[in-house]
C-alpha positions in Angstrom: 0.0 -47.3 -22.9 3.6 -45.8 -22.8 3.0 -43.2 -25.1 -0.5 -42.2 -23.2 1.8 -41.7 -19.8 4.8 -39.7 -21.8 2.3 -37.5 -23.2 0.6 -36.8 -19.6 4.5 -36.3 -18.5 4.9 -34.1 -21.5 1.7 -31.7 -20.5 2.5 -31.5 -16.5 6.1 -30.6 -17.4 4.8 -27.7 -19.7 2.1 -26.4 -17.5 2.9 -22.8 -16.2 4.0 -22.7 -12.9 2.2 -20.1 -10.8 3.8 -16.9 -10.3 5.4 -15.9 -7.5 4.2 -12.3 -6.2 5.9 -9.4 -4.1 4.3 -6.3 -2.8 6.8 -3.8 -1.6 4.7 -0.9 -0.1 6.9 2.6 1.3 5.6 5.0 4.1 4.6 8.6 3.3 6.7 8.2 0.0 4.9 11.0 -2.0 4.2 11.2 -5.7 7.1 13.1 -6.8 9.8 11.4 -4.2 11.2 9.4 -6.7 14.0 10.2 -9.8 11.8 8.7 -12.3 8.6 10.3 -11.1 10.7 14.0 -11.1 12.4 14.4 -7.9 15.3 16.9 -9.1 17.4 15.6 -6.3 16.5 12.6 -4.7 18.6 9.7 -5.6 16.8 6.6 -6.4 18.7 5.0 -8.5 17.0 1.3 -7.8 13.7 2.2 -8.3 14.6 4.2 -11.2 15.8 1.2 -13.0 13.3 -0.8 -11.5 10.6 1.8 -14.0 12.6 0.8 -17.1 11.9 -2.9 -16.4 8.0 -2.3 -16.2 5.6 0.0 -16.1 5.8 3.4 -14.3 1.7 4.2 -12.9 1.1 8.0 -13.4 -2.3 7.7 -11.7 -2.0 5.4 -8.9 -3.9 5.7 -5.9 -3.3 4.9 -2.1 -6.5 3.7 -0.6 -6.3 6.0 1.9 -4.7 9.6 3.0 -2.8 7.9 5.8 -1.4 4.4 6.7 -3.4 2.1 8.3 -6.6 2.0 6.0 -3.9 1.9 2.6 -3.0 -1.1 4.1 -6.6 -2.5 4.7 -7.4 -2.6 1.0 -4.4 -3.6 -0.5 -5.1 -6.8 1.7 -9.0 -6.8 0.9 -9.7 -5.4 -2.0 -12.1 -3.2 -0.3 -12.6 0.2 0.7 -11.8 1.0 4.3 -14.8 1.9 6.1 -16.3 -1.2 4.1 -13.3 -3.2 5.9 -13.7 -1.7 9.0 -9.9 0.0 9.3 -11.6 3.8 8.9 -8.3 5.5 10.2 -5.2 5.2 11.1 -4.7 2.8 14.5 -3.4 3.8 17.4 -1.3 1.4 19.9 -4.1 0.0 22.0 -7.0 0.8 20.1 -9.8 -1.5 19.7 -9.9 -1.3 15.5 -8.4 -4.0 13.8 -8.3 -5.6 10.8 -11.0 -8.5 11.5 -10.4 -12.2 10.1 -14.1 -12.2 9.3 -12.2 -10.3 6.3 -10.7 -12.5 3.6 -7.5 -11.4 2.9 -4.9 -11.7 -0.4 -2.2 -13.7 1.7 -5.0 -16.2 3.2 -6.8 -16.6 -0.2 -3.1 -17.7 -1.6 -2.2 -19.5 1.0 -5.2 -21.7 0.4 -4.3 -21.7 -3.1 -0.4 -23.5 -2.5 1.3 -20.4 -2.1 4.2 -20.0 0.9 3.1 -16.2 2.4 5.5 -13.8 4.3 5.1 -10.3 5.8 8.3 -8.6 6.6 8.1 -4.9 7.8 5.6 -2.6 9.5 1.9 -4.0 10.3 -0.3 -1.2 11.1 -3.7 -3.0 11.2 -4.3 -3.9 14.9 -4.3 -1.8 17.8 -3.1 -4.8 20.4 -0.2 -5.8 18.6 1.3 -9.6 19.3 -1.5 -9.7 21.4 -4.0 -12.9 21.0 -7.1 -10.3 21.6 -6.5 -9.4 18.3 -5.6 -10.9 14.8 -1.8 -10.9 14.1 -0.5 -11.5 10.5 -0.3 -14.9 11.4 -3.9 -15.3 11.6 -4.3 -13.6 8.2 -2.6 -15.8 6.1 1.1 -15.5 6.5 3.4 -18.6 7.2 6.2 -15.7 8.6 6.4 -12.5 9.6 8.3 -10.1 10.8 6.5 -7.0 11.9 5.8 -3.6 14.4 2.7 -2.0 15.4 3.1 1.4 13.7 6.3 2.8 13.9 9.9 1.5 14.1 10.8 2.4 17.4 12.7 4.3 18.6 13.8 5.6 15.3 14.9 3.7 11.7 18.2 2.9 13.8 18.7 0.0 15.7 14.6 -0.6 16.1 14.0 -2.4 19.4 10.0 -3.2 18.6 10.1 -6.0 16.0 8.1 -9.0 16.7 9.0 -12.2 14.6 6.4 -14.9 14.5 4.7 -13.9 17.9 8.3 -13.8 19.3 9.5 -10.1 20.6 12.9 -9.7 19.0 14.9 -7.3 21.0 17.3 -4.7 19.6 18.3 -5.0 16.2 21.3 -3.9 14.9 21.2 -1.9 11.7 18.7 0.1 10.0 14.7 -0.6 9.2 14.5 -0.8 5.6 17.6 -2.9 4.9 17.0 -4.9 8.1 12.8 -5.4 6.9 14.4 -6.7 3.5 17.5 -8.8 4.7 14.7 -10.9 6.6 12.8 -11.3 3.3 16.0 -12.0 1.6 16.5 -15.0 4.8 12.9 -16.0 4.2 13.4 -16.4 0.5 16.2 -18.1 0.3 16.5 -20.5 3.5 12.6 -20.7 5.3 10.2 -20.5 2.9 8.8 -24.3 1.0 10.8 -24.1 -2.2 8.6 -26.3 -3.7 5.6 -23.7 -3.6 5.2 -20.4 -5.4 5.4 -17.4 -3.0 3.4 -14.1 -1.9 6.0 -11.4 0.1 4.7 -8.5 1.3 7.9 -6.0 2.6 6.4 -2.7 4.1 9.3 -0.8 5.3 8.8 2.1 7.7 11.0 4.7 5.2 10.5 7.5 5.2 7.8 7.7 7.9 8.9 10.2 10.5 10.7 10.0 13.4 13.2 8.7 10.7 17.1 7.8 10.9 19.2 7.3 7.7 22.0 5.6 7.6 25.2 8.1 7.7 26.3 7.0 4.0 23.0 7.7 2.5 23.3 11.4 4.0 26.8 11.5 2.3 25.1 11.7 -1.1 23.5 14.9 -0.3 26.3 17.2 0.5 25.3 20.2 -1.1 21.8 20.3 1.5 21.5 22.6 4.3 18.5 21.5 5.8 19.7 18.8 8.0 15.6 17.7 8.1 15.7 18.1 4.5 19.0 15.9 4.2 17.6 13.4 6.5 14.2 12.6 4.6 15.8 12.5 1.0 18.6 10.3 2.8 15.7 8.1 4.1 14.3 7.4 0.8 17.7 6.9 -0.7 17.8 4.2 2.4 15.0 2.6 1.5 15.7 2.5 -2.5 18.6 0.8 -1.3 16.9 -1.7 0.7 14.4 -2.3 -2.8 17.8 -3.1 -4.6 19.0 -5.3 -2.6 15.8 -7.6 -3.1 15.7 -7.4 -7.1 19.2 -8.3 -6.6 18.6 -11.3 -4.7 15.8 -12.5 -7.1 18.2 -12.2 -9.8 20.7 -14.3 -7.7 18.3 -16.9 -7.0 17.0 -16.6 -10.7 13.0 -15.8 -9.4 12.8 -12.3 -11.4 12.0 -13.8 -14.4 9.0 -15.4 -12.7 7.9 -13.2 -10.2 5.0 -10.0 -10.5 6.3 -7.4 -8.5 4.3 -4.2 -7.4 5.7 -1.6 -5.8 3.7 1.9 -4.4 3.0 4.2 -1.5 0.6 4.1 1.3 -0.4 7.4 1.0 1.4 11.2 0.2 4.2 12.8 1.9 4.2 14.3 5.7 4.4 17.4 6.8 4.2 20.6 4.7 7.7 19.8 2.6 9.3 23.6 3.6 9.4 24.0 7.8 7.7 20.6 9.8 9.2 17.5 9.5 8.6 15.8 6.3 10.4 17.2 3.1 8.7 14.6 0.9 6.8 15.7 -2.6 3.8 15.7 -3.7 4.9 16.2 -7.5 3.0 19.6 -7.7 -0.4 18.4 -6.4 -2.6 20.0 -4.3 -2.6 18.8 -0.6 -0.3 16.1 1.6 -0.6 12.9 3.5 -4.6 13.3 5.6 -5.8 15.3 2.5 -8.1 13.8 -0.2 -6.6 16.2 -2.7 -4.8 14.2 -5.1 -1.3 14.7 -3.2 -2.7 13.3 -0.3 -3.9 10.1 -2.6 -1.8 10.2 -5.9 1.4 7.6 -5.1 4.0 6.5 -7.1 2.9 3.1 -8.7 5.5 0.6 -10.4 5.2 -3.0 -11.4 7.4 -5.5 -12.8 6.5 -8.9 -14.9 9.0 -10.4 -17.4 7.3 -11.5 -20.4 4.0 -9.9 -19.3 4.1 -6.3 -18.7 6.6 -4.7 -22.0 9.6 -2.4 -20.1 10.0 1.0 -20.3 6.1 1.5 -20.6 3.7 4.5 -18.8 0.0 3.9 -18.0 -2.2 6.8 -17.3 -4.9 4.9 -16.4 -6.5 5.2 -12.6 -5.6 2.3 -10.5 -6.1 2.0 -6.3 -4.9 0.4 -3.8 -7.8 -2.0 -3.9 -6.8 -3.5 -6.8 -3.7 -5.1 -6.2 -5.9 -7.4 -4.3 -7.6 -8.5 -7.5 -5.3 -8.3 -9.4 -2.9 -10.5 -7.4 -5.5 -13.1 -7.5 -6.0 -13.3 -11.2 -2.0 -13.7 -11.4 -1.8 -16.6 -9.5 -5.2 -17.8 -11.0 -7.0 -17.8 -8.0 -10.6 -16.6 -8.0 -11.7 -13.6 -6.1 -14.3 -14.1 -3.3 -17.5 -13.2 -4.5 -20.1 -13.5 -1.0 -18.8 -9.9 -0.5 -18.5 -6.5 -1.9 -15.6 -5.7 -3.6 -14.1 -2.0 -4.6 -11.1 -3.1 -6.6 -10.8 -4.6 -10.0 -7.9 -6.7 -11.6 -5.5 -3.9 -13.2 -4.0 -6.1 -15.3 -4.8 -4.9 -18.1 -3.8 -1.3 -17.4 0.1 -2.8 -16.4 0.2 -4.3 -19.3 -0.9 -1.6 -22.2 -3.9 -4.0 -23.4 -7.0 -1.2 -22.0 -7.2 2.3 -22.0 -9.4 2.3 -19.1 -10.7 -0.4 -16.5 -14.4 -0.9 -15.8 -15.7 -0.8 -12.7 -18.8 -1.5 -11.1 -17.8 0.4 -7.8 -16.3 4.2 -8.2 -12.7 5.0 -7.0 -14.0 6.5 -3.3 -11.7 7.8 -0.5 -13.4 8.8 2.8 -11.0 9.8 5.8 -12.3 10.3 8.8 -10.2 13.0 10.7 -10.4 16.0 11.7 -10.1 18.8 10.2 -9.8 17.6 7.0 -12.8 15.1 7.9 -13.9 14.4 3.5 -15.3 11.7 1.4 -14.4 11.8 -2.3 -14.9 9.8 -5.5 -13.3 9.6 -8.9 -15.5 8.7 -12.0 -13.5 9.0 -15.0 -11.5 12.6 -15.2 -14.3 13.9 -12.7 -13.4 14.0 -9.1 -16.1 15.1 -6.2 -14.9 16.2 -2.6 -17.4 16.6 0.3 -17.0 17.6 3.8 -17.9 15.0 6.3 -21.5 16.5 7.1 -22.0 15.8 3.1 -23.1 19.6 2.9 -20.0 21.0 0.9 -19.2 19.9 -2.4 -16.1 20.6 -5.2 -15.6 19.4 -8.3 -12.6 18.8 -10.6 -11.6 18.1 -13.6 -8.3 16.0 -13.1 -7.8 15.3 -17.1 -7.8 19.1 -17.5 -6.7 20.4 -13.6 -4.7 17.9 -12.2 -3.9 20.6 -9.2 -7.6 20.9 -8.5 -7.3 25.0 -8.9 -10.6 25.5 -10.4 -14.1 23.9 -8.6 -16.5 23.6 -11.5 -19.8 22.6 -9.6 -21.6 25.9 -10.7 -20.4 25.5 -13.9 -20.9 22.3 -14.6 -24.2 21.6 -12.8 -25.4 18.8 -14.0 -22.2 16.7 -13.9 -22.0 18.0 -10.2 -25.7 16.8 -9.1 -25.1 13.2 -10.8 -21.9 12.4 -9.2 -23.0 14.1 -5.8 -26.3 11.7 -5.9 -23.8 8.5 -6.8 -21.3 9.5 -3.6 -24.4 9.7 -1.6 -25.7 6.6 -2.3 -22.1 5.3 -2.5 -21.2 6.0 1.1 -24.8 5.0 2.7 -23.8 1.5 1.3 -20.7 1.8 2.4 -21.8 2.6 6.0 -24.2 -0.2 6.2 -21.8 -2.9 5.5 -18.4 -2.0 7.6 -18.4 -1.9 11.6 -19.6 1.2 13.5 -16.2 1.7 15.1 -16.5 5.3 13.0 -19.4 6.7 14.2 -18.0 5.5 18.3 -14.3 6.0 18.1 -12.2 8.9 17.6 -10.0 9.3 14.9 -7.3 7.3 16.0 -9.6 4.6 17.1 -10.2 5.6 20.7 -7.6 4.7 22.1 -5.9 6.5 25.0 -2.3 6.9 24.8 -1.5 6.5 28.2 -3.1 3.3 28.4 -2.0 1.7 25.5 -1.1 -2.0 25.4 -2.9 -2.6 28.9 -6.8 -3.3 27.1 -6.7 -7.4 26.8 -10.5 -7.5 26.2 -11.3 -9.9 23.1 -12.5 -7.0 20.6 -14.6 -8.4 17.1 -13.1 -10.8 14.7 
């Protein structure tokens, strides 16, 4: 009997603990904005070091070319028109991430995880209002958030709420403030007997931006003030990321934590004159465009002992893959009663597979004029269509990642096959999701003059 008891205790003691999980999301960070992705000027020492500790994903995609839809895909594993968050959500809009959607933090919480969100939310129009679900309604034990941008800018923001209570003006800059909250939660607020899921979603480098003078001082040779402010803003975000990674080391959590870093869409502006000096890395298009520059984003992952340091993966992955991937790492079963567009991408991260089998193709839909488009990628082929489904483009991304040559006439058989699949996929997604996109404007139908005044209960 004593021997059996000893063996039981021994077996329990060697059972692997559930890994901790961190999802770090930048805002409007372009594919070419990090040093480890080739930017010649912007200083990102912490993310560059992080890239050497894990895998760099050269074909990482956001779930949309704008903010809110990409975030909804990360948390649900479902493409935005399917989960309802079809566009960026204006303040006061009825569009929101419904509680009928099963989210990553809610499943992890049920599985015994402590959960925290710190940073931008942008998944409802009625922020901190019981008429719509808030971060706590989607599974977060602790949250600090804003509806959309830090206001009035990244400097001394005054529009955060913590666990439903307005915070008032904060002193400092957004990304370090957001990460400081996450660090405080890690050290003082979470249940340390449980594994944790931590979402850190910075506002940087989304405009209107403001950067700490110490980061602007790193770019003395730049004569364009907007360029200096932008580049310093990326460095500010990188600094905040480094603060969090240092804390993991100090708390001896790094070896037991899977960390995924990415961006919600491509860079703002034209990159030359308008606000927004981010880089698409030479890819065609930028934010609000379904060509590669609007949706291909930096992707980095680290999981000591599981992902080989200093590796690169060319396997396409997308934001909706985060949901099933993190559930798999946590040992939590993904829901079977809803359509998932994402797949478990761990085999692409650890190098054990050169491709991922996808029941649903990589799919994007942007409901914003004048760039309203639909896109789908199958292996190396990418097809795009206008919103009316009357005009099409076809590219081979292996040979032409800049999408310079439309091949729909030369590759007619491939084009017609992909066109048929695109139409079929789009119709199924439309049939499943709410019809907000039919009834409302591209910003969710909100009147900016009436933002925040709507109190009526909206769809759950």
